C-alpha positions in Angstrom: -122.1 -119.1 10.4 -121.7 -117.8 6.9 -125.4 -114.9 7.7 -122.6 -114.0 11.5 -119.6 -113.8 10.0 -121.1 -111.5 7.1 -123.2 -109.3 10.1 -119.6 -108.7 11.2 -117.4 -108.2 8.3 -120.4 -105.6 7.9 -120.2 -104.5 10.6 -116.2 -103.6 11.3 -116.5 -102.1 7.6 -119.2 -99.7 8.6 -118.0 -99.1 11.9 -114.3 -98.8 10.5 -115.5 -96.8 7.4 -116.7 -94.5 9.7 -113.8 -94.0 12.1 -110.7 -93.7 9.2 -113.5 -91.2 7.5 -113.0 -89.0 10.1 -109.7 -88.7 9.4 -109.0 -89.5 5.5 -112.1 -87.8 4.3 -111.6 -84.2 6.3 -113.4 -82.2 3.3 -116.0 -84.3 2.5 -119.4 -83.5 3.6 -121.5 -85.9 6.2 -123.8 -87.4 3.3 -120.6 -88.2 0.5 -118.6 -90.0 4.1 -122.2 -91.6 4.6 -122.8 -92.7 1.1 -119.0 -94.0 0.1 -119.4 -95.8 3.5 -123.0 -97.7 1.8 -120.7 -97.7 -0.9 -118.4 -100.1 0.2 -120.3 -102.0 2.4 -122.8 -102.8 -0.8 -120.1 -103.9 -2.8 -118.3 -106.1 0.2 -121.3 -107.8 1.0 -121.9 -108.5 -2.9 -118.3 -109.6 -2.6 -119.1 -111.7 0.5 -121.9 -112.9 -1.3 -120.2 -114.6 -4.8 -119.4 -118.2 -4.8 -117.4 -116.0 -8.3 -114.6 -114.7 -5.0 -113.0 -114.9 -2.1 -114.8 -111.3 -0.7 -112.2 -111.9 3.0 -109.4 -111.4 0.8 -111.1 -108.4 -1.0 -110.1 -105.1 0.4 -112.8 -101.8 -1.1 -112.1 -98.2 -0.6 -114.4 -95.8 -1.9 -114.3 -92.1 -2.2 -116.7 -89.7 -4.4 -117.7 -92.7 -5.1 -114.3 -94.2 -6.8 -113.9 -97.4 -5.5 -110.2 -98.8 -4.7 -109.8 -102.7 -4.8 -106.6 -104.1 -3.0 -105.7 -107.1 -2.0 -105.8 -110.5 -3.2 -107.6 -113.1 -6.5 -107.2 -116.0 -6.5 -107.4 -115.8 -10.7 -107.8 -113.3 -13.2 -111.6 -114.4 -13.3 -111.8 -113.9 -10.2 -109.8 -110.5 -10.2 -112.3 -109.5 -12.9 -115.2 -111.0 -11.4 -114.0 -108.4 -8.2 -114.2 -105.5 -10.5 -117.2 -106.3 -12.6 -119.3 -106.7 -8.8 -117.8 -103.6 -8.0 -118.7 -101.2 -11.5 -122.2 -103.1 -11.3 -123.1 -101.2 -7.8 -125.3 -98.1 -7.9 -123.8 -95.0 -7.5 -120.1 -96.8 -8.3 -118.4 -93.9 -10.8 -114.8 -95.9 -11.3 -113.7 -98.9 -10.0 -109.3 -98.5 -9.4 -108.7 -102.3 -9.5 -105.5 -102.9 -7.4 -106.4 -106.6 -6.9 -103.4 -108.6 -7.6 -103.5 -112.8 -8.4 -101.8 -115.1 -6.1 -98.8 -117.5 -6.4 -100.2 -120.9 -6.1 
């Protein structure tokens, strides 16, 4: 079941990334769009695989290798783990962590 959710999430990210990318990143080349979409898909997959992060609550965007994380984390440790996953993904130049801690 988790594999089906992961596959569906990745497919929607990739398709959505290409659809939005053509409008939002008009100044990027096709290869830059593909590289950013690949980064987003890889990071999102790693977040969804992680037991330390609720990957469904983390939004991932990338532009020219700069990754932005947004959404909610359950704790500061989860927020930092999400940033660590993104930072250590090959091709990432920097990470802007805009995750907020959920109020209990």
